[in-house]
N, C-alpha and C positions, 0 to 999 in steps of 0.2 A: 095795555092789554097785549096778550100774546096768544098765538094760535098753535094748536097741535092737532092736525088731522081732523078729528071730530069734536075736540074740546076747545072751548074758548074760555080763557081765564081773564078776569078783569081785576086789577089791583084797585083798591079803594083808597083814596087820599082825600081827606078833608081838613081844612084849616080850623074847623070847629072842634077838633080833638087834637091832643098833642101829636106832633110828628114822631115818626119812628126814630128811636135812638140807636138803631143798629140795622143790620141787613134783614129787614122784614117789612111787610106791608101792614097797614092798619087792619085791613080785611081783604079777603079774596073772594070774588064771586065766580062761581062755575056756571056757565051757560051752555047747556047741551045735555044730551043723554050720555051717560058714562057709567062705568063701574067704579066703585070706590075701594081703596085699599087702606086699611088701618094697620099701621106698623107698630108692633110692640117696641118698647124702649130698647135701644142698643147701647151697650157700653163698649169700651175700647178693647174688646177681646180679639185676639188674633185667631181666625178660624182654623189655622193650621195646628195650633197647640192648645187652644181654649184657655189662654192666659192673657192677662192685660199686657198690652204692648209696653215696652220699656220707655221711660221718659216721663214727661209731665203731662199737663192738660193739653198742650198743643198736639203731642203725638197721639194721645187718647182721642181727642176730638177728630183728628184726621182719620183714625181707624173707625170711629163711630160712623163717620160719613161714608166710608168705604163699605161698612157693614150694611148701612141703610140702602146704599146703591145696589148691593148684591141681592138683598131681599126684594127690592123694587123690581130688579131685572127678573127674578124668579116669578114675580107676579105679572110680568109683561109690561112693566112700567119703567120709569126712570126718575131721577131727581128733578127733571124738568116738569114732571106731573105733580110734584108735591105742592099742596095748597095750605098746609098748616103743620107746624111743629111745636113741640114743647121741649125746652132745654132745662135739664135739672143739673145744677152745679153744686158741688161740695163747698165751694168757696166763691161767692159772688165777685170777689176781686179778680177772678179769672174771666170775667165777662168780656173784656176787650180782646184777650187772646183767643177765646172761643169764637167771638164774632169774626175775627180775621180768618180763621180756618174755615168756618161755616160759609162765609161769603166767597171763599175761594172754590167752593164746591157747587155753588148755586149761581144762577143768573138773575139779574133784575128783570122784572119786578119780583121781589122776594116773597116767599110765602108769609102768611100771617103767622105770628109766633108769640109764645109766652116763655119767659125765662124765670126760673125760681131757684132759690138756694135751699138745699135740703141738708138734714143732719148727716145722712149716710146713704150711700148707694150700694147696689150689689157688688160684691167682691172688693169693696172699698174703692171703687172707681171714682174718678174725679168729675166725670161728666156722663150724662145719659141723655139721649135724644129719642123721642118718638115722633111719628109723622102720620099725616093723612094725605093720600094721593088720589087723583082721579085718573082712570086708565081709559085711553081711547077705545071705543067699541070696535071690535073686529067684525067686519061685515061679510 
């Protein structure tokens, strides 16, 4: 469990279901009054030039996380408030590399998460991530 001003998040872990195979929780419970932010999927676009960052899935994933962080900040939130993500991969063989970058941007306990392989992503990106966050109530 971790606390953030007015929000309390509890990671759910049970041995009656398979353990997480990456940096995510089986489920996340939000206990408190809060605003929710639903983030659209982000790909590895550099906001300065609206082009995919150079490199491969590692560089794109890093940029995706920076883009999510920027949108969250604009909503008065942060990556610390994220309770659910979905990762869309062009190639599921990139799962471990994406996990490493993703884990580097988040703290345990990790948000609940799904990861899926897709045929194609916007702009032929290699990875896209969307998120749901809860924002502390400003009083």
